[in-house]
C-alpha positions in Angstrom: -0.1 0.1 0.0 1.5 3.6 -1.2 1.5 6.6 1.4 -1.6 8.3 -0.3 -3.8 5.2 0.0 -2.2 4.9 3.9 -3.4 8.5 4.2 -6.5 8.1 2.5 -7.9 4.7 4.9 -6.3 7.0 7.9 -8.8 9.5 7.1 -11.4 7.2 6.6 -11.0 5.5 9.9 -10.5 8.7 11.4 -14.3 9.7 10.3 -15.7 6.3 11.7 -14.4 7.1 14.9 -15.4 10.3 15.3 -18.6 8.6 14.2 -18.4 6.7 17.2 -19.5 9.5 19.5 -21.3 11.5 17.3 -24.5 10.9 14.5 -25.3 12.5 11.2 -24.4 15.0 9.9 -27.7 16.6 9.4 -30.0 13.8 9.6 -29.4 12.7 13.2 -30.9 15.7 14.9 -33.7 14.9 12.5 -36.4 15.5 15.6 -40.0 16.1 15.3 -41.1 19.3 16.3 -43.9 21.8 16.4 -44.9 23.3 12.9 -43.6 26.7 14.0 -40.1 25.6 14.0 -39.8 22.9 11.3 -38.5 26.0 8.4 -36.0 27.3 10.6 -33.9 24.4 12.4 -32.8 20.9 12.4 -35.9 19.3 13.2 -37.5 17.9 10.1 -40.4 14.7 10.0 -39.5 11.9 7.9 -41.1 9.3 5.9 -42.1 6.3 8.0 -41.8 2.7 6.6 -46.0 3.3 6.1 -45.4 7.0 4.5 -46.4 8.2 7.8 -44.9 11.5 9.5 -42.0 9.4 11.8 -39.1 10.4 13.8 -35.6 9.3 11.8 -34.8 7.5 15.4 -37.9 5.5 15.4 -37.9 4.9 11.3 -36.5 1.5 10.8 -34.5 2.0 7.5 -31.4 3.6 6.9 -31.9 7.4 5.8 -30.2 11.1 5.6 -32.4 13.7 5.8 -31.7 17.2 5.4 -33.3 20.2 6.7 -33.8 23.8 5.1 -31.6 25.4 7.1 -29.0 22.7 7.1 -28.8 23.1 3.4 -27.9 26.8 3.6 -25.6 26.1 6.4 -23.9 23.3 4.2 -23.4 25.0 1.0 -25.6 22.3 -0.6 -27.5 24.6 -3.1 -28.1 22.2 -6.5 -29.8 19.0 -6.3 -26.1 17.4 -7.5 -24.5 18.3 -4.2 -26.6 16.1 -1.9 -24.6 12.9 -2.5 -21.3 14.6 -1.1 -22.7 15.0 2.4 -24.6 11.8 2.2 -23.0 8.3 3.2 -23.4 5.9 0.4 -24.4 8.0 -2.2 -22.9 9.3 -5.7 -23.8 12.1 -8.3 -22.1 13.1 -11.3 -23.4 15.0 -14.2 -24.4 12.8 -17.5 -21.6 13.1 -20.3 -24.2 14.2 -22.6 -26.5 16.9 -21.1 -25.0 18.8 -17.5 -28.3 19.7 -16.4 -28.5 15.6 -15.9 -27.1 13.3 -13.2 -26.4 9.9 -12.7 -27.0 8.5 -9.1 -25.3 5.2 -7.8 -26.2 3.9 -4.4 -25.3 0.7 -2.8 -23.1 -0.2 -5.6 -26.3 0.3 -8.3 -25.9 2.9 -11.0 -27.2 4.0 -14.6 -24.4 5.0 -16.1 -25.9 6.7 -19.5 -28.8 9.4 -19.7 -31.3 8.2 -22.5 -35.5 8.0 -22.4 -35.4 4.7 -22.9 -33.2 4.1 -19.8 -34.3 4.1 -16.0 -32.6 5.1 -13.1 -31.6 3.0 -10.4 -32.2 5.7 -7.7 -35.5 7.6 -7.8 -36.4 11.2 -7.3 -39.2 12.8 -6.1 -40.3 16.1 -5.9 -43.2 17.3 -3.6 -44.2 13.4 -3.5 -44.3 13.4 -7.8 -42.0 10.8 -9.6 -39.1 12.4 -11.6 -39.2 10.0 -14.8 -36.0 11.3 -16.8 -32.9 13.2 -15.3 -32.8 16.0 -18.1 -33.1 19.1 -16.0 -32.9 17.4 -12.4 -29.9 19.2 -11.4 -31.9 22.4 -10.0 -31.3 24.7 -7.7 -32.7 24.2 -4.2 -35.0 26.9 -3.9 -37.4 27.1 -0.5 -36.6 23.8 0.3 -38.7 22.4 3.2 -36.5 18.9 3.6 -34.8 16.2 1.4 -34.8 12.7 2.4 -32.6 9.8 1.0 -33.9 6.7 1.5 -31.0 3.7 1.4 -31.6 0.8 -0.1 -34.4 -0.8 -2.2 -37.9 1.6 -1.7 -39.5 -0.6 -4.2 -43.1 -1.5 -2.2 -43.8 2.4 -1.1 -42.5 4.4 -4.2 -42.3 1.5 -7.1 -40.2 0.8 -9.5 -37.0 2.4 -10.6 -36.0 2.8 -6.6 -34.2 -0.9 -6.3 -31.1 1.2 -4.8 -33.0 4.2 -2.8 -35.1 7.5 -3.5 -33.9 11.0 -2.8 -37.3 12.8 -1.7 -37.5 16.9 -2.1 -40.3 18.5 -0.3 -40.4 22.0 -1.1 -42.1 24.5 1.1 -45.5 24.4 1.2 -47.9 27.1 2.0 -48.3 28.2 5.6 -52.4 29.7 6.7 -52.9 32.6 8.8 -49.3 33.9 8.3 -47.7 36.5 6.4 -43.9 36.4 5.8 -41.1 36.5 3.4 -37.6 36.6 2.4 -35.2 38.1 -0.2 -31.7 37.7 -0.4 -29.0 39.0 -2.8 -25.2 37.5 -3.2 -22.3 38.2 -5.1 -19.5 35.5 -5.4 -16.6 35.0 -7.3 -16.9 34.6 -11.5 -18.8 37.7 -11.4 -21.6 35.3 -9.5 -25.2 37.4 -9.5 -28.2 35.6 -7.6 -31.5 37.3 -6.2 -33.8 35.2 -4.5 -37.4 35.8 -2.6 -40.3 33.9 -0.8 -43.6 35.5 -0.4 -46.3 33.7 1.8 -49.5 35.0 1.8 -51.3 33.3 4.6 -54.9 35.2 3.7 -56.7 33.5 5.9 -56.6 29.8 8.2 -58.4 28.5 5.2 -56.7 30.0 1.9 -52.7 30.8 1.6 -50.7 31.4 -1.2 -46.8 30.8 -1.5 -44.3 31.9 -4.2 -40.6 31.6 -4.5 -38.3 33.4 -7.4 -34.8 32.7 -8.2 -32.3 33.9 -10.4 -28.5 33.1 -10.6 -25.7 34.7 -13.6 -22.4 33.3 -13.8 -19.5 33.9 -15.9 -17.5 30.9 -16.9 -14.3 29.5 -15.1 -12.8 27.7 -17.9 -10.6 29.0 -20.7 -10.0 28.2 -24.3 -6.6 28.0 -25.0 -7.3 28.5 -28.0 -9.3 31.2 -28.2 -9.3 32.8 -25.0 -13.0 32.2 -24.5 -15.0 31.3 -21.1 -17.4 28.4 -20.5 -19.6 27.4 -18.3 -21.2 30.3 -17.5 -24.9 30.1 -17.0 -28.1 31.8 -16.1 -31.0 30.1 -14.4 -34.3 31.5 -14.0 -36.3 29.5 -11.4 -40.0 30.6 -9.9 -42.5 28.3 -8.2 -46.5 29.2 -6.8 -47.8 27.5 -4.4 -52.1 27.8 -3.4 -53.3 26.1 -0.6 -57.2 26.1 0.0 -58.5 24.2 3.8 -62.2 24.6 3.1 -62.8 22.6 6.6 -60.3 20.6 9.3 -60.4 17.5 8.0 -59.9 18.7 3.8 -57.1 20.5 1.9 -55.9 21.1 -1.6 -52.5 22.4 -2.4 -51.9 23.2 -6.1 -48.3 23.8 -7.4 -46.7 25.3 -10.8 -43.1 25.4 -11.2 -41.0 27.1 -13.7 -37.1 26.3 -14.8 -34.8 27.8 -17.4 -31.1 27.4 -17.2 -28.3 28.3 -20.4 -25.2 27.4 -20.3 -22.2 27.9 -21.8 -20.9 24.3 -21.9 -19.9 22.5 -20.9 -16.3 22.3 -22.1 -14.4 19.1 -21.9 -10.9 18.5 -21.5 -9.0 15.5 -23.8 -6.3 13.1 -22.1 -6.0 10.8 -24.5 -6.1 10.5 -28.3 -5.6 7.6 -31.1 -6.5 8.8 -34.4 -7.2 5.6 -36.3 -5.1 4.0 -38.8 -7.2 5.3 -41.7 -6.0 8.8 -41.0 -2.8 7.4 -43.2 0.2 9.9 -43.6 -2.3 12.6 -41.1 -2.2 10.0 -38.3 1.0 11.1 -36.4 0.3 14.9 -37.0 -3.4 14.9 -35.5 -2.2 12.6 -32.5 0.5 15.1 -32.1 -1.8 18.1 -32.3 -3.9 17.0 -29.6 -0.7 15.9 -27.8 0.5 19.5 -27.8 -2.8 20.9 -26.4 -2.5 18.2 -23.4 1.2 19.3 -22.7 -0.7 23.5 -22.6 -3.0 21.9 -20.4 -0.5 21.0 -18.1 -2.9 19.5 -15.3 -5.0 22.4 -15.1 -8.9 21.3 -15.1 -9.8 24.9 -16.0 -8.1 25.1 -19.5 -9.8 23.4 -22.5 -10.0 23.5 -26.3 -12.9 23.2 -28.4 -13.8 22.8 -31.6 -15.3 25.8 -33.6 -18.8 25.3 -34.8 -17.8 26.6 -38.2 -15.5 23.5 -38.8 -18.3 21.1 -39.0 -21.1 22.0 -41.4 -24.8 21.9 -40.1 -23.0 22.2 -36.5 -25.2 24.8 -34.4 -23.6 28.1 -34.0 -23.4 28.6 -31.0 -21.0 26.1 -30.2 -20.9 24.3 -27.1 -24.1 25.1 -25.3 -26.8 23.7 -23.2 -30.1 24.6 -22.9 -32.8 23.5 -20.4 -36.5 23.7 -19.8 -39.0 22.1 -17.3 -42.4 22.6 -16.3 -44.0 20.8 -13.4 -47.8 21.0 -12.0 -49.1 19.1 -9.1 -52.9 18.7 -7.5 -53.2 17.1 -3.9 -56.1 16.6 -2.5 -55.7 15.5 0.9 -58.8 14.3 3.4 -58.2 13.1 6.9 -60.7 10.4 8.2 -61.5 8.4 11.3 -58.7 5.9 10.5 -55.9 8.1 9.1 -55.5 10.1 5.5 -56.5 9.5 1.9 -54.5 11.6 -0.5 -54.7 11.9 -4.2 -51.8 13.1 -5.9 -51.5 13.9 -9.3 -49.0 15.7 -11.4 -47.6 16.9 -15.0 -43.4 17.3 -15.5 -42.2 18.7 -19.2 -38.9 18.8 -20.4 -37.2 20.5 -23.3 -33.6 20.4 -23.8 -30.5 21.1 -26.2 -27.3 21.1 -26.4 -23.7 21.0 -28.2 -20.9 18.6 -26.9 -17.6 18.9 -28.4 -16.8 15.2 -26.5 -13.4 14.4 -27.0 -12.1 17.5 -25.7 -9.7 19.0 -28.2 -9.9 21.4 -31.3 -9.1 18.7 -33.8 -12.2 18.0 -35.3 -13.2 14.6 -33.9 -16.6 14.6 -31.8 -19.3 16.8 -32.1 -22.9 15.7 -30.3 -26.1 17.0 -30.8 -29.1 16.1 -28.1 -32.7 17.2 -28.5 -35.4 16.2 -25.7 -39.0 16.8 -25.5 -40.4 14.7 -22.9 -43.8 14.7 -21.0 -45.1 12.5 -18.2 -48.5 12.4 -16.4 -48.9 10.5 -13.3 -51.9 10.0 -10.5 -51.5 8.0 -7.1 -54.6 7.5 -4.7 -52.7 6.5 -1.2 -54.4 5.6 2.3 -52.7 5.6 5.3 -53.5 5.1 8.6 -53.6 3.1 11.8 -55.9 0.3 13.4 -56.3 -1.8 16.2 -55.5 0.4 18.7 -52.8 2.1 17.0 -51.2 -1.3 17.1 -51.5 -1.4 13.2 -49.8 1.1 11.1 -51.1 1.0 7.2 -50.2 2.7 3.9 -51.7 1.3 0.5 -52.4 2.8 -2.6 -52.7 2.7 -6.4 -50.6 4.3 -9.2 -50.5 5.2 -12.8 -47.9 7.3 -14.6 -47.8 7.8 -18.6 -44.7 9.3 -20.2 -44.8 10.6 -24.0 -42.0 12.4 -26.3 -38.6 12.4 -27.9 -35.1 11.8 -27.4 -32.6 12.6 -30.2 -28.9 12.8 -30.9 -26.9 13.5 -33.6 -23.5 12.9 -33.9 -20.3 14.0 -36.0 -16.9 11.9 -35.9 -14.1 13.0 -37.8 -16.0 15.4 -40.0 -16.9 12.3 -42.5 -18.5 13.1 -45.2 -20.1 10.7 -47.8 -18.9 9.2 -51.1 -20.8 8.3 -53.8 -22.6 5.0 -53.7 -25.9 3.5 -55.1 -27.6 4.8 -51.7 -26.6 8.0 -52.0 -28.1 10.7 -54.1 -25.8 12.7 -55.8 -26.8 16.0 -54.5 -25.0 14.6 -50.8 -22.1 13.4 -52.4 -19.0 15.4 -50.4 -22.0 16.6 -47.8 -21.1 16.4 -43.7 -22.2 13.0 -42.5 -24.0 13.1 -39.2 -25.3 10.1 -37.5 -28.7 10.1 -35.7 -30.3 7.9 -33.1 -33.8 9.1 -32.3 -37.1 7.5 -30.5 -40.7 8.6 -30.1 -41.7 7.3 -26.6 -45.1 5.8 -25.1 -44.6 4.3 -22.1 -47.5 3.3 -19.2 -46.7 1.8 -16.3 -49.7 1.0 -13.5 -49.0 -0.2 -9.8 -51.1 -1.9 -6.8 -49.0 -1.7 -3.2 -49.4 -2.2 0.2 -47.2 -1.9 3.4 -48.0 -2.9 7.1 -46.3 -1.9 10.4 -47.9 -4.1 13.5 -46.7 -4.0 16.7 -46.8 -6.9 18.3 -45.2 -6.1 22.0 -44.7 -2.5 23.0 -40.8 -3.1 21.6 -41.4 -5.3 19.1 -42.5 -4.6 15.6 -43.1 -6.4 12.2 -43.4 -4.9 8.8 -44.4 -6.5 5.4 -45.2 -4.8 2.0 -46.2 -5.7 -2.0 -46.3 -3.9 -4.8 -47.5 -5.0 -8.1 -45.8 -3.2 -10.9 -46.9 -3.0 -15.2 -44.8 -1.2 -17.5 -45.6 -1.0 -20.9 -43.2 0.6 -22.7 -42.9 1.2 -26.8 -40.6 3.4 -28.7 -40.2 4.3 -32.4 -36.6 5.2 -33.6 -35.2 6.3 -36.5 -31.4 6.0 -37.2 -29.3 6.2 -39.9 -27.2 9.0 -41.4 -28.0 12.4 -42.3 -26.4 15.0 -44.6 -25.4 18.3 -42.4 -27.2 18.0 -40.2 -30.4 18.2 -41.8 -33.8 15.9 -41.2 -33.1 14.1 -44.9 -32.2 10.6 -44.2 -29.4 9.3 -46.8 -28.4 6.0 -45.1 -30.3 3.9 -42.7 -29.1 1.7 -39.6 -29.2 -1.0 -39.5 -28.4 -1.6 -42.9 -31.4 -2.3 -45.2 -33.9 -0.6 -42.8 -36.0 1.0 -45.9 -36.2 5.0 -45.4 -37.1 7.0 -43.3 -35.6 4.7 -41.1 -37.9 3.7 -38.5 -38.6 1.0 -36.5 -41.1 0.1 -33.6 -40.6 -1.9 -30.9 -42.8 -2.5 -27.6 -42.5 -4.3 -24.6 -44.5 -5.3 -21.0 -42.6 -5.8 -17.7 -44.5 -7.3 -14.4 -42.9 -7.6 -11.2 -43.7 -8.4 -7.7 -41.7 -6.6 -5.0 -41.9 -7.2 -1.1 -40.3 -5.9 1.9 -40.2 -8.2 5.5 -38.9 -6.2 8.3 -38.7 -6.5 12.1 -37.3 -3.7 14.5 -36.7 -3.7 18.7 -36.5 -1.4 21.3 -33.7 -2.8 23.2 -34.1 0.5 25.3 -36.2 3.8 25.0 -33.4 5.0 23.2 -31.7 1.8 21.0 -33.7 1.0 18.3 -32.2 -2.7 16.5 -33.7 -3.3 13.0 -33.0 -5.9 10.0 -35.1 -6.4 6.7 -34.6 -7.9 3.7 -36.2 -6.5 0.4 -36.7 -6.5 -3.4 -36.4 -4.1 -6.2 -36.8 -3.4 -9.9 -35.7 -1.7 -12.0 -37.7 -1.7 -14.9 -36.7 -3.3 -18.3 -35.1 -0.8 -21.4 -35.5 -0.5 -25.1 -33.0 0.3 -26.8 -32.6 4.1 -28.4 -29.0 3.9 -30.0 -28.0 0.9 -31.8 -26.5 0.0 -35.7 -27.8 -3.7 -36.1 -31.1 -5.3 -35.2 -29.3 -8.3 -32.6 -28.6 -5.1 -30.7 -32.0 -3.8 -30.5 -33.3 -6.7 -28.4 -34.8 -4.7 -25.1 -33.0 -5.6 -22.0 -34.9 -7.2 -19.6 -35.3 -5.6 -15.8 -33.2 -5.8 -13.0 -33.8 -7.1 -9.8 -32.5 -6.2 -6.4 -32.3 -8.2 -3.6 -31.0 -7.1 -0.3 -30.4 -7.7 3.6 -30.1 -4.6 5.7 -29.5 -4.4 9.8 -29.3 -1.4 11.4 -28.8 0.1 15.3 -30.5 4.0 16.0 -29.2 5.0 19.3 -29.6 8.6 21.4 -27.7 9.2 24.8 -26.9 11.8 26.8 -30.3 13.0 27.1 -30.4 13.4 23.4 -27.8 15.4 23.1 -25.8 12.4 21.2 -27.0 10.1 18.6 -25.3 7.1 16.7 -26.5 5.2 13.6 -24.9 2.2 11.9 -26.4 0.0 9.2 -24.7 -2.8 7.2 -26.0 -4.1 4.1 -25.5 -7.0 1.5 -27.2 -7.2 -2.2 -27.4 -9.1 -5.4 -28.4 -7.8 -8.8 -30.0 -9.9 -11.4 -29.6 -8.3 -14.9 -27.9 -5.3 -14.1 -27.9 -3.2 -17.0 -24.8 -1.4 -18.2 -25.1 1.0 -21.4 -21.1 1.3 -22.8 -20.6 3.4 -25.9 -18.8 1.9 -28.7 -17.3 2.6 -31.7 -17.1 0.0 -34.8 -15.3 1.4 -37.6 -16.0 5.4 -35.9 -19.9 4.8 -36.0 -20.7 5.4 -31.9 -24.0 3.9 -30.4 -24.7 2.9 -27.3 -25.4 -0.9 -26.6 -27.0 -2.2 -23.4 -25.1 -5.0 -21.5 -26.5 -7.4 -19.0 -24.5 -8.6 -15.5 -25.2 -9.8 -12.0 -23.1 -7.8 -8.6 -22.7 -8.7 -5.6 -22.7 -5.1 -2.8 -21.1 -5.3 0.9 -21.6 -2.1 2.6 -22.0 -0.1 5.7 -23.1 3.2 6.8 -22.3 5.6 10.4 -24.0 8.5 11.0 -23.3 10.2 14.3 -23.4 14.2 16.2 -23.1 15.1 19.1 -23.9 18.6 20.8 -21.1 19.3 23.2 -22.8 22.3 24.8 -25.6 24.5 23.7 -25.3 25.6 19.8 -22.1 24.0 19.8 -22.2 20.9 17.7 -20.1 18.1 15.7 -21.0 15.5 13.0 -19.7 12.8 11.2 -21.0 9.7 8.6 -18.8 7.5 6.7 -19.8 4.6 4.4 -17.9 1.5 2.9 -18.8 0.3 -0.4 -17.7 -3.0 -2.0 -19.0 -4.1 -5.2 -18.0 -7.0 -7.6 -19.6 -8.5 -10.9 -20.5 -12.5 -10.3 -21.3 -12.4 -14.0 -20.9 -9.8 -16.9 -21.8 -10.7 -20.1 -20.4 -7.6 -22.1 -19.7 -6.4 -25.5 -16.6 -4.9 -27.6 -15.1 -4.1 -30.6 -12.8 -7.1 -32.6 -11.3 -6.8 -35.7 -9.4 -4.0 -37.8 -10.5 -0.5 -38.6 -12.9 -0.4 -41.2 -14.1 -4.2 -40.9 -14.8 -4.3 -36.9 -18.0 -5.9 -35.5 -19.4 -5.7 -32.0 -18.7 -9.5 -30.2 -19.5 -10.9 -27.0 -16.8 -10.2 -24.0 -16.9 -11.9 -20.6 -16.3 -8.5 -18.4 -16.5 -10.3 -14.6 -13.2 -8.6 -13.7 -14.4 -4.6 -15.3 -14.2 -2.0 -12.6 -17.6 -0.5 -11.5 -17.4 3.1 -13.2 -19.1 5.8 -11.5 -19.0 4.0 -7.8 -16.9 5.3 -4.8 -15.7 2.8 -2.1 -14.8 5.4 0.6 -17.1 8.1 1.9 -16.9 10.6 4.5 -17.9 13.8 6.0 -16.7 15.1 9.1 -18.2 19.2 10.5 -18.8 21.3 13.2 -21.8 24.2 13.5 -21.5 27.0 16.2 -25.0 28.6 17.2 -24.8 31.8 19.4 -26.9 34.7 20.2 -24.6 37.9 21.3 -27.1 39.7 22.4 -27.7 42.3 19.9 -25.9 40.1 17.3 -26.9 36.1 16.0 -23.6 33.9 15.4 -24.0 31.1 13.1 -20.9 29.1 11.5 -20.5 25.7 9.6 -17.5 24.0 8.6 -17.7 20.8 6.7 -15.6 18.7 5.2 -16.7 15.2 3.0 -13.8 12.6 0.8 -14.4 10.8 -1.0 -11.8 8.2 -2.3 -10.7 7.4 -6.3 -13.4 6.3 -8.7 -13.4 4.0 -11.3 -13.7 6.1 -14.8 -12.4 3.4 -17.6 -13.7 -0.2 -17.1 -11.6 -2.4 -18.8 -8.5 -3.7 -17.1 -5.4 -2.2 -17.9 -4.3 -5.8 -19.4 -6.3 -5.2 -22.0 -5.0 -2.2 -23.5 -2.4 -3.7 -25.3 -4.3 -6.7 -26.0 -5.6 -7.0 -29.8 -8.0 -10.0 -29.0 -11.4 -9.5 -28.8 -12.5 -7.0 -26.2 -8.7 -5.4 -26.5 -8.1 -1.6 -27.4 -4.4 -2.6 -29.4 -2.4 0.5 -28.2 0.9 0.6 -27.9 2.6 0.3 -24.5 3.0 4.0 -24.5 -0.4 4.8 -25.2 -1.9 2.1 -22.4 0.5 4.0 -19.8 -1.0 7.1 -21.2 -4.6 5.8 -20.5 -4.0 3.5 -17.3 -2.9 6.9 -15.1 -6.2 8.2 -16.4 -8.2 5.0 -15.7 -9.6 6.5 -11.7 -10.2 9.9 -10.7 -7.7 11.3 -7.8 -9.9 11.0 -3.8 -11.5 14.2 -3.7 -11.8 16.2 -1.0 -14.7 19.4 -1.0 -14.2 22.1 2.3 -17.1 24.1 2.3 -17.5 27.1 5.5 -20.1 29.6 6.2 -20.3 32.1 8.9 -23.1 34.2 9.4 -24.1 36.7 11.4 -27.9 38.0 12.1 -28.8 41.6 13.6 -32.0 44.1 13.8 -34.7 43.9 16.2 -35.9 40.3 15.6 -32.5 39.5 14.1 -34.2 39.3 10.8 -31.4 40.9 8.8 -28.3 38.5 8.0 -24.8 38.9 6.1 -23.2 35.5 5.5 -19.8 34.6 4.0 -19.5 31.7 2.7 -17.1 29.2 0.5 -17.3 26.1 -1.5 -14.5 23.7 -2.3 -12.4 25.8 -0.1 -9.3 23.1 -1.0 -10.0 23.8 -4.8 -10.1 20.2 -5.3 -10.9 19.3 -8.8 -11.0 15.6 -10.1 -12.2 13.7 -13.1 -16.4 13.2 -12.6 -17.6 12.0 -15.6 -14.7 10.5 -18.3 -15.9 9.2 -21.6 -13.3 6.3 -23.4 -14.4 6.1 -27.4 -13.2 2.3 -28.3 -9.5 3.3 -28.4 -9.5 6.4 -30.0 -10.2 8.9 -27.5 -10.8 10.2 -24.0 -12.3 13.5 -22.8 -13.2 14.3 -19.1 -14.8 17.0 -17.0 -13.7 18.5 -13.4 -15.8 19.0 -10.4 -16.3 23.4 -10.1 -13.2 25.0 -8.7 -12.9 27.1 -5.4 -15.9 29.9 -5.0 -16.8 32.1 -2.5 -19.1 35.0 -2.0 -21.3 37.4 0.6 -25.0 36.9 0.9 -27.6 39.7 2.6 -30.8 38.3 3.5 -34.2 40.1 5.4 -36.6 37.9 6.6 -39.9 39.0 7.9 
């Protein structure tokens, strides 16, 4: 073991040791509290095992929860930052769109982002399932709480929560109260942010709550050839909620949210380049050009080289950019009954997104990809929760319906290819720039029926059981082939032999019965032990980016079986908490989606694998004295493949084919094995001034970025990359991202008659640690990567009333 490995292991052990005297970075202090305090401190109520409000310490599952105040204190402003401070959870930006995310938990991940692929970690916004990751990486505006539920949640939350679920709850209107908050921020990179919230509780029966967010920020990445800045952004986010409570037992909550962002990027950086052999005499010239740019980067992650769009006919003249819009509407009807509550939750979400990415990260005309998405979803859930048998039985039961339609298109230009004369190419297209097109119109319907019970056998012993039956009917009409100059006129179809306009239709139905069974026992009033076994389900997938009929076969569902045991403790008169969970899971039919490029024609294929993961998570916190607390958490995740029927490229360039490859010894790309975070919080009333200071350090170990073992880099066999020893060494050097340590800090002073004025200084990633976040190896041609954001800091002034 080298020095760096020793240092990293020591860091993890230190975090777990601190955890032994404390509890969760945020969650452990999540206690039930009166309504008037839930918006202002750490006290939040979590979703229990029957979808009813519960104390986190009494809930027999692993949960990390954040109040709105804690999100602000720890510098968590966007969805992707949640995982930084959540043990066993990792989020990274999708390679094809920075507003989209790939989420991994407990060894499970969906490594690609398409409208036909499902996640293994489900995301819910105000109880609405968010099916697609496009536009998901939004700002957290007027958020009441966030809960991360670990492990399969298939009985209560349905399909595509086989690894866990993220529940984002925005603040609801508050009756009989007029209040608000305005704030302004100025930070590094000329960041200008304004936020406003207004709650109009016009009576005890009617209230309106609105929130608005605006941010504009300059770019921080510089093109070494043009000096242009990338990764600047401008974002608008607004929400209006209306609450009406005509009686003490009936409430209606209507919500509308709008999000609009424009990003100058993403801009990626090249780490490796190997021009194909058919470049002939130009190959060493091209390789040398890109190598010279890498030398100029000199390890600086904020220097890039971007191909000008004018170099590729048909490319969007804006160059590298991303534009995304979402609209989300919901209507909830809530009826309190003699047994509990009946809720009818209805929602709609629309996503429109377009972008252009220079994937190879060099100025050479290598690989442009362009994406366009226009997707809509509708959902409805009727649920009943409550108690029976003198409150010994808690139950939840419901029906769900989900429908999704829309369009997802990806077009790519590799090496500025042009059409040659031939029998399938009209004369007017000879010499025109070749863009490959993969697009699909989807039509998905899903139905669910579930019930979950928790029964108190004795005052200390309870059992939980749940079932959900799911039906997924999926359909896609794809259109794949070549278009000239990025027009909508097809001149060639794939698979070869398909007639223009290159349309193919595929339909498939998937069904599943998920279940959970558990037991929990109060060892004492302050110690809870629990054990559970669950089956989770990720729906099967239809293919969108394939070149052959054989590769277009639907992928079957991914099934996970997981066992978890945990201990939750409270001690020192409630001033300290310590929670630990250990788990083991096996996944059957894990879906993997690599990008392959036989003969330079890139496509996505879906592979099939079985996995096994062992892991442990610790949350701890300790209130040393009034207003002073420390917290820590950590996670160990150890996944492996037990079977992996993958695919690879075989043969010499020009006659390459995709063939089966055994990938059992491949790495888990995007999975972090070691994580921890530690921090401290100080809250003091100094008379005329209130002081709130917070510091938190989050660390994660190295993350595999390239899955193939190093011994295949020089191999010319099936699945091998056929590189020279020198090239193989270059690739091995970027196979894994380094360990990443993020230090955030905030200090705020509140003053005024009611301390309703606040001035805060904050910093994020103060260590300025930047590591690879999403790295793409396209066959053996190139490696392009993106990095996490650099150090930022600023000042925020706010006023609340």
